[in-house]
Each structure stands twice: as C-alpha cells, then as structure tokens.
N, C-alpha and C positions, 0 to 999 in steps of 0.2 A: 138706683143702687148706691149704697154707701161704699166709698172706696177705702182701700187699706191705707189709712193715713192720708197725707197730702199727696196723693198720686195725681199725675197730670190727667186732664180730661181729654177724651178722644175727640178729635176733630173730624167732621164729616167731609165728604168729597165736595169741593167747590165748583168743579166743572171748568176751572180755568185751564188755559193752554199752558203747556210746559214752557218755562223760561229759565234760563241758567242765571244763577246768582252765586257769587262767591260766598262760601260759608267758612268763616275763619275757625270755627270750632271743629268742624270736620277736617279742615286742612291741618290744624294743630294735632288732631288725633292721628291722622295718617303719617304725619311727620314724626310723631312720637313712636309709632309702631316701627317705622323705618329705622330710627335710631336704635331702638332696642334690638331689632333684628340684626343690625350691623354689629352691635356690641356682642351679641351671642355668636354671630358668624365668625368674628375675629378670635373668639376664644373656644371655638369648636374643635374638639379632638376626638377622633373615632375610637374611643375605648371606654370601658367601664372600670372604675377603680375602687368601688365600695362593695362590701359584702352584700348589702341590701340590693344593690343593682343586679347581682347574680340571681337573686330570687325572682326578679321581675323580667330582666332582659334575657337571661338564659331560659326562663320559662317561655318567653315569647318565641325564641328561636327553636325551642323544642316543639312547640305547637306547629310552627311553620314547617319543620322537617318531618314530624311524625303524625301531626293531627291530634296529639294527646298532650295533656299537661302533667302526666306522671310517666315514670320510666322504671324499667328493671335494669340494673347494671349488667353489662355483658361480661364483666370480669370482677372478681373480688377486689382487685387492685384499682378499679376505676375511681376517678376523682368524683366526689359528691360535695357540692357546695355547702357552706355553713347553714344556709336557710332551707335546705332540702331535708325533709324529715321522713323517717321510716314509718310506713303504714303497717297495720296488722297483717296485711297480705304480702308484705315483702317488697312493695313498690316504694318509690321515693316521690314525694310531692313537695312543692314549695309551700312554705307556711303561709305565703301570701295568696290571696284569691287571684284568679286569672283574668280579671277585667282589663287591667292595663296590658297584660301579655297579649290579649286578643287584639288590641290596637297595634302592638309591635309586630305581631306575626305576619300580617299581609305586607307590611312595608319591608320586613326582612326578606320575605319570599320574592317580592317583586324587584327590589332594588339592592338587596344585600345588607350585610350587618352594619356597614358604615351609615347608610341612609336611615336605618332604624333608630340610630342614636339621635336623629333629629326630632323624634316624637316629642320629647319634653320641651325643647325650644319652641316647637310649633304650638304645643299646648299652652306655653307661657303667653305667646302672642294671642291665642284664642281667649285666654283668661283676661287679658287687657281689653280685648274687644267685648267680651261678655260683661265686664265691669262698666264699660262705656254704655252698653245697652241697659244694664240694670240701673245705673245711676240716672239714666234718662227718665226712668219711671218715678224718681224721687226728687231729684235736684233740678233747679232752673238751668237754663242755657249757660254755658261757660263753667259752671261749678262742677259738672260731671267730668269735664276734661281735667280739672284740678284733681279730682279723686283718682283718675287713671294715672296722672303724673305721680302722685304720692305712692301708688303701688309700684309703678315702673322704676322708681329710684330706691325702692326698699332693698337693702343688700341681701336679706334672706330670700326674698322672692327671686332675685337675679341669680343667686347661687343655686337654688333648686331648679331653676330653668336649665342649668347645665349639669346638675347631678342626675343620676339615673335612679330616681326613686318615684314614689307614687303620689307625693303631696301636690305636685303641680297638676296632675290629672284631676285630683279631687277639687282643687280650686277652680279649674276650668269648667267642669261639669256643674259645680255648685253655683257659680255666678250666672251661667246661662240658664240653669234650671230656675233659679230665683227670679231672673229677669222675665222669663216666660210666665212664671207664676204670678208676678205682679201685673203683667200685662193681662193675664186672664182675669184678675180681680177687677180690672178696669173695663175690659171689653166683654168677657164672659163667653168666649167661644169654646165649644167642646174640644176642638183640636188643640187649643192652647192648654187645657187641663191634661190632655193625653201627653202632649209633648213635654210639659213640665214634669209629669210623673216619670216619663221615660228618661229624661236627663238626670233627674235626681235619683232615680232608681239605679243608675249606673254606679253611683258612689259606693255603696257597700260591696259591689263586685270588684272594686279597686282597693278599698281599705275597709275591712270589717268593722273596726271601732267607730268609724264615722257614720255608721247606721243610726247612731243616737240623734243625728240631725233630722231623721224622719219624724221625731216627736214634734219639732218646731213646725215642720211642713203640715203635719196632721192638725196641729192646733190652729194654724193659719186657715186651713180649709174649713174647720169646724166653725170658726168665727164668721164665716160667710154663709152659714146655713140658711139665712133668710134673704139672701141677695139674688137668688135665682128662682124662677117659677118651679122648676123640677130639679132641685139641687142634687138629688140622688144620681142623676145621669152624669153630672160633673164628677162626683166622687168615684163612680164606677170607671169613668174615662181616666182619671188620674191613677187609680189603682191598677187598671189594665196596662197603662204605660209603665208603671214601676215594675209590674210583674214580668214584663217582657225580658229585661236583663236578669232579674233576680231568680226567677223560676229555673232557668238552666243551671245557675250556680247551685241551687239547692239540690237539683237532680244529680249534678256532678258530685257534690259532697256525699250524697247518699250512696252513690255507686262506689266511691273510693273509700269512704269512712264508715259506711253502714248506717248512717242516720243523717237526715238533711240538715239538722241543726248543728252538727259537728263541723268544725273548721280545722285548718292546719294547725292552729294554735292549741287545739285540744291534745295534739300529739306531744306537745312540750308542756302541757298543763299550765299554760300562761294565764288561763282564766282564773287561776287561784292567786294571781299576783296583784290583787286590788285589796286595799284595806284602809281603814281610817287612820292608822299609824302612818302609812305612806303619805296620805293626804296632808296630815299635819307637818310632816317632814318636808314636803315639796311645795306646798302652796305658796309660801312667801318667796321661794326661789323662782318659781314660775312668774310671779308678779314682778319681781325685780328684773328678770330677764325680758319680760314683755315690754318693760320700759327701756331697758338697756339695749338688748340685741334685737328686739322685736319691732315695736312701733315707734320707738323714740319719742319725739315731742308730740306725736299725735295721740298718745294714750290718754292724756288728760282731757283734751277736747272730745275724744271719742266717748269717754265716760260721761262727760257733761251732756253730749248730744243724746246718748242713750237714756239718761235720766230725764231729760226734757221731753223726749218722745213719750216715755211712760207716764209723765205727769199731765200731758195734754190729751184730752179725749180724742181730738181729731187725728192725732198721730200715734195713738196708743197701740194700734195693731202693728205698725212697723216696729215700735219699741219692743212689743212682745215677741215679734218674729226674730229680731236680732238678738234679744236676750235668750230666747229659747234655743237659738242656734249656737251661741257662743258659750254660755255657762255650762251646759252638759259636757261639751267637748273639753273645756278647761278642767272641770271637776274630774272627768274620767282620767285624763292623763296625770293630773296631780295625785290621784289615788293609785297610780300604777307603780310597781316596784322599780322599774327602770326609768328614773327621772332625776332631775337635779337642776343645775343652773347652767346657762350658756346656750348658744344656738344649736348645740348638739341635740338638745331636747326641745328648743323653741320651734323646730320644724314641725312638731306635732300640732302646733297651734296655727300654722300657716293658713289653713283654710278659713279661719275666722278673721284674718287680716282684712279682706275686702269689705266685710260688713262693718268692722270697727272703723275703717277708713271712711266709709260712707257716713257713719255717725259723726265722725270728726268734722268732715266737710259740711254736713248738714248743720251742725252746731255753729260752725264759723259763719255760714250764710245767715242763719237766724239771728245770731247775736250781734252781727255787724250791720244788719238791715237798717237800723235807725241812723247810721252814719252816712256821710256823703260818699259819692262814688270814689273820690280820690283817697279818702281814708280807708275804705274797704279794700281798695287795690293795694294800698301801702301795707296794711296789716296782713293781707294774704301773701304778698310778696316776701315780707319778713319771715313768716312761718315757713314758706316754701324754701327760702334760702337757708334757713337754719336747719330744716330737715335734710336738705341736700348736703349741707356741710356735715351733719351727723353721720350720714351713711356713705358719703363720697369716698372717704379714705379707704374704707373696707372694700368698696366696689373696685377701686383702681389699684390697690396695693398688690404686692407680689402674691401670686396665686399658686398655692401648693396643689390644689386640685388639678390645675392644668399641667403642672410638672409631672404628676403621677400618670396622667393620661398620655402625655407625650412619650414618656418612657415605655408605656405599654404598647402604644401604637407603633413606635419604632421597632420594638421587639417583635411584634406580630409580623410586620413587613419583612424583617430579617429572617424570621423563621420560615415564612412562606417561600423565600428565595432558595433555601437549602433543603426543603422537605416537600413531601407530597401529601395530598389529602389522605387521611387514614393512618398516617404514621403515628407512633406512640410518643408522647412528650411527658417528661417528669420535670416539675418545677415547684416553686413555693406557691402558697395559697394566693397571694395578690396577683400572680401571673395566671394561675390556673382558673381563677374565677372569671377572668376576662376571656381566656381562650375557650372556656366552657360555653360562653355565649356565642363566640365566633363559630364553633362547631365545624372546624376543618380537620381537627386531629382527634385521636383517641388520647385521653388524658389519664395518666396514672397518678394516684394520690400519693404525693411525696410524704405526707404526714404518716403514712403507714409503713414507710420504708426503714424504720428503725435507724434513722440518721444517715442514710446513704448520701443525702445532699447537704448534710450539715445544717447551717442556719437557714438555708433556702427551703428546707423541708419541715421547718417547725410549723406546728399547727397554727392555722389562721394567720399566716404571714408574719410571724415573729412579733407578737405583742399588739396586734390590732384588737384583741379582746382583753377585758379586765381580768385580773386574777380573781380567784374565788373570794367573795367578800368575807370579812371577819364575821364570825358568828354563824357562818353558813358552811363551814368546811365539813365535809362528810364524804359520802360516796361520789359527790359531784365535784369535789375539789380538783383543781388542775394538778397533774403529775407530769412535769416535762419529760421525765425519763421514760414515761409510757406513752407520750404523745396524746394524752387525753385532753378533752376540752374542759374549760371551766364550766361549772354548773351551779345553779342557784338552789338546787334541791337540798334539803336537809337530810339528816339521817333517816327520817321516816319516809323520804321520797314522795311527799305529798305536796311539795311546793313547786313553783315554776321551775322548769328545766329547759332554759332557752336553747341549750346545745343538745337537747334530747340525749340524756345519758344512755338510754337503751340503744340508740343508733351508734354511739361511739363504742360501746362495749361490743356490739355485734360486729362492727367493722374491724376492731382491733383484735378480736378473739383469734382470728386465723393466723395472725403474725406475732403472737407472743412467744416468749421463750427463746432458747438459743438457736433454734432452727427457723425462727420467724423471718429473718432477713433473707435467708436462702429461698424460703418458700415464696416470699414476695418477688424476688428476682425471677424465679421460675414462672410465677403467674404472669408477670409482665412480658416475659419472652413468649409464653404461650399465646397471650393476647395479641401480640404483634403479628403472629402468623407469617413470618417471613418479611414483614415490613420493617423499616428502619426505626430505631429508638433514639430519641434525642433527650439530652439533659440540658437544663437551663439553670445557671446559678453562678456564683462567683468562682473564679478559677481556683482559689484556695480551697473552697469547699469540695470541688470536683476532684482535686488532686490529693486530698488529704489521705493519710493512711487509713485503711479500713473502710473507705468509701466505695463509690461505684467502681473505681479502678481495680479493686480487689476481685471483682466478678467479671473482668474482661477489659477490653481496650477502650479508653476514652480519648477521642480525637476532637480537638477544638476546631470548629469550622468558622465561627464568627466571634469577634469581640466587639462589645458595645461599650462606649465610654460611659463613665459615671455621670448621672444627671446633675445639672446645676442645682444649687440649694439656695434657700432663702435665709436671711438673718434669723437667728434663733429668737431674739427678743424684739420683734418688730412692733412698732407702735400701732395701736388700734386693733391688734389681733383679738379675736373673741376669747372670752374666758370660758372655763369649764373644768371638769374633772370627772373622775370615774365614780359611779354609784358605789355606795358601801352599805352594808347591812350592819346595824347596831341596835341598841335598845330603842332608838327612835325610829327604826325602820331604815329604808334606803335613803341616803342623802348624799351630799357632796363630801368626799373625804378630804378634809382640810390638810393641805401640805402633801397630799399623795399625788404622784405624777398623773397627769391626765392621759387620754388615749393618744397613741401614736407619737409619743414623745412630747406631748403638750404639758402644760403646767397645771397644777391643782389650784384650789381656791385661793391659797395664800402664796402661790408661786408667781413667777413672771407671766406676762401675757402669753396667750397662745395655747390654751388648754382645750377649748371646744373643738378646734380644728387643728390638724397636725402642723407642726413646724418642721418636721422631718419626714422623709419618705419612710414607709414601713420597711422592715427587714425583708430582703428579697428584691427590693427595688432601689435601695439607697446606694448600692455598690456597683462597680463596673461588672457587667454580666458577660458571660460567654455562652454560646450555643455549641454544644458538643454532640457528636455521634457516639453512641454507646454500643459497642459490639460485645455482647455477652459471651463469655467463654464457657469452659466446662465448669459445672457446679460440683460441689463436694458430693461424692458418691455416685457420680454418673460420668459417662463419656459420650459426648455428642458425636453423631455420625459425621464423618469427614465428607 
C-alpha cells in the first residue's frame, strides 16, 4: 500500500519481553502538558464573560437542567442572551449547534457549573496530546515534540483554552481525527476508518462553518481508492462514524426549524453575509494578522513546507490534505461580513494552526537535514527562542479576561449569600449572561426596563457590540432610547441580521410607550410569585430619580469594590477594531474605537481585546433588594 506522504511504517510484534527504558521525548511531552495545565489552573476563574460563551455554556446548562436545547420564556420580562434567537414557533434556540453543549451538560450535571468551565482547558490539553499523536505519523522522533511546543506557546491557543467558546473543541477533535485518519492510511483497519469519521463528524456539530473541512477528508479518502482490496467497506465505515453525531443534529434542526438543512444562523440570515467584496476587503487583513497575531515567525516556514509537500510526489497527499483543510476555512472567513484584523477575528483560523505548525516543523526538519547535528539544534533553538519571545509578552502580560471573570465570580458568590434559588435578579447584560449559565436565579432582562437600572441596563452590557455600520443604517440601526440592538440588515431586510431584528421587536413591543415601564415592573413582580427581587448595578444608577426606587423600596445588602484595572496603553496588546460597512464591504474602521474601549486601526494598542471592563462591570457594584410598592392605578393587598 502506498502511504499518505512520508508516513511511518508499521512495525510488527517482535515478541521481546517488556523492558523499561527512559524516553526523553515522552518525558518532555508530559512535562509540557503539566506546565500548560499549571498555567491554565493558575488563571482559572469560574465565570463566563463573553456573549459567545452564553450561547455555548448556557445551552449546556439548559440541556443539563431540562434535557432540551430550546426553551420558552416563563415571563415576557425574562432575560434572553444575545445569541439566543426566536424560532417561528416562539421558542428560543442558540444560534450555535449543541455539540459543545452536549459535552458541557454532563459535567455541569455531575459536578456543578464551576467544574463545567474546565471543559475548554481539558480540551486544550487533549489538543496538545492529539497533535503529539498526529505529528508522530509525519515527523521523526524529537520533531513531533517541537511541533507540540510551538502550539503550546501560541498566545491565541492559550487564550482560547481559557475563553468559553468553541474553537478549542474544534482543534481537539480535528487533530485527533486526522491522527486516526493517517494511522488508518498506514494500517488500514476498519475500526480506524470508523473512529476517524466519528471524531471528524463531531466538528460540524460544534461549529457549522467548519463543515468545509469535510471536503479535505473526502479528498484524502478518495486518493486511497486503490489502497485496499474492498475500499467501499472503509468508505462506509468512515461515513457511518461521521453520521453518528451529525444525524441527531439534522433531526434536531428539522424538529425545531422545520428542515434538516436549516441552522440557527438562518434565523438571523447570516448565510447572506458572504461576498466577493468582503473577501477583497478582508483577505490582506487576515494574512497580516496570521503573521502578526496568529503564527508569528512560523508562517513563512509553514508556507515553504506546504509548497515543498505539494511539489514532491512522495509527500503530495499530505500537501493536498493540509491545503484542502486550510484554504477553504481561510477563504470562507475572509468572505464573511464580520471580519477584519486582529486576534478578535484570528480565532476563526485557530483550527488550521496545528496543520500549519506541522508544515513548518516538517520544512525545518527537511531543509536542515544536510547540516550536522549541532547546526540543526542551533537553528531549531534560535527559531524556538524567537517564537517564544514573540508570544511571551502577550501570554504573561496583564489579563483583562481574568479581571472580568474574577469580578463575575465574586459577584455570583456574594449574590448566593443573600438570595435563594429561584429569586428574581435584574442586572446588566455582562452579569446576566453569566448568571444565565449558572441557572440558580430567575433573570429579568434589564434591557427591557426602559432605563430602570441606568447604564447597567443598557443593551449588551454598554458598548460590547458595534454601532450600526455606516451605509447599513435602516430598520436595524441601534436606537439607544428604545434599547434596540444594532443590526446589519438594510432597508430591504434581506441582509444578515446578527441581532435578529424580529426578536428585538417582539421583545420590546410589550414595553413601549408611557406605560411600558409600569408594565415591566408588574411582569417582574408577577414572575417573582412572592420570592424576593434583587437589583445589581452601581449605587448611583439604583438611587437615581425615576429609577427602580420610584416603584418601591431599594435596600442595599452588599457592596462590591471596583475591580482593579490595567494600563490603557500596554505594550504588546493586540490590535483590532470594529467592522464597518462601506463601498468596499466590511473592513476595519480606521480611527474608529474598537470593541470594549479598545483602539482602532490607527489608535494606540489594545483594540482586539478590551483594555477596560465593559459597562456594568467597571464600577463598584451593589446588590440590593427591591420591594415593589403600589403601582399607578392599583392598590396592593395589605
């Protein structure tokens, strides 16, 4: 059988008795895993702080509590996260598929919400182990450990090991699936074809767009059509493995959305957000970011290795596999309206990092082979040290993500001390999206309260979302006075609507007009059903004239100190900015402030990730009990 590129040959059983011998490569690998685990453990905080995290972790806790991935609000005032969209039947579903949530749910159910936040760190360690296994099918001894080290010191990889999104899960399933696939190409067992299909088939259940990677896998399988006596059996085994996770997803989509091919993204029409204009606007930004915030010094040797693989007949299959995996993903996200420069968008390409790192290490091993051992070691050490220096400052610098989570974790513990399960809580979006995942309280949506909580009640946590882009203002434009979400849909409403304009209109309709605030308070009181109601916000917001105090008594129970902050213009912070819509499509708005207080393309460093805590978390907060009194036009029974 012709192997896929320069794959290692299988060694038969020698019959020798077992004898222990020290293996420095395996020892180095386990030491590396221990160091990464220690790094993640020291920075672990039991909280979610990003809107995307609510779409995954709140979905996981919902499945754990109810056995379903959709829900009907029990009150018109109930909080609904940014990434939960309204279905035609009136249910709310996360725009994200439930694959990652299915991993979160049993951990949440068995060990609680804090333990479920260890899922991504564990997946990161699994990804490193999978890369070690995958590299062992391609690289000689010693070099595969180098590939794992390069991934382990990548700042973006370590950041998303701590963020609560889906990219790390895709990386883990991808490297293990590819490792088993290459082992199958060498050994040819049916169980290997099935397992490879199963692992790779989990990827579209975690992130729909990464389904394009299936083209590369199919192409790799087709290239082996003459390598087995009855190849059809292997194809059937691989397809059966992939169908095991994919078919339940299709059935679920059919039941919820009426057609198996529809996804949560169809509810916000984001399938319309791809165009050639966007590709032209984003392509160079992505390439710059891939070299700047993505792979650093490894990008050039990765491209050299990929080219060399394609040029050599013996390694062409591997070159085609890596090319077919990387290029479609890159082109897909370059063509998407939500894109630009900085690691805010580079996270979309994180799954292709392991393959490109393998290509870089493969090229380094190939091109230095004619040199002596000491020269090879010196060149490798220089590249490793330079790469570590490139990413080291960002890895160990002040960590705003940790600050956000520490504030939320402390707030959760304080709230648990003064409240009981089932009490009603009103707070700003950054707080509610975390408490929504915890699922201890009933959460009322402060964005519907017509300003009862002041800045704490602003939609999406006070500025965590971009304003409506120039050229796209229309029905979807943000209107702070009406607490509506920004939207990308134009006047004809046939463009992408990430905030689902229909959802916002439906939720706001009940609380418009002069009587809207009173109706909101009445709904919150009815939902509480005799349980206590709590407010979380700054003391100034809670005590301002016309706020919650005008509808009853507000009693402060706990005061939380303001979180510490990081320097505004710290060196080495990632760059970035908000997408804009113009003649050239969505691009980086030059000079326009980035998300969460960051800088734009021409501003000081710090745009891609926040320099400041979002509104609702940046001030000293108080937890207060709200005893609602008589409302206009009614007398409550004494």
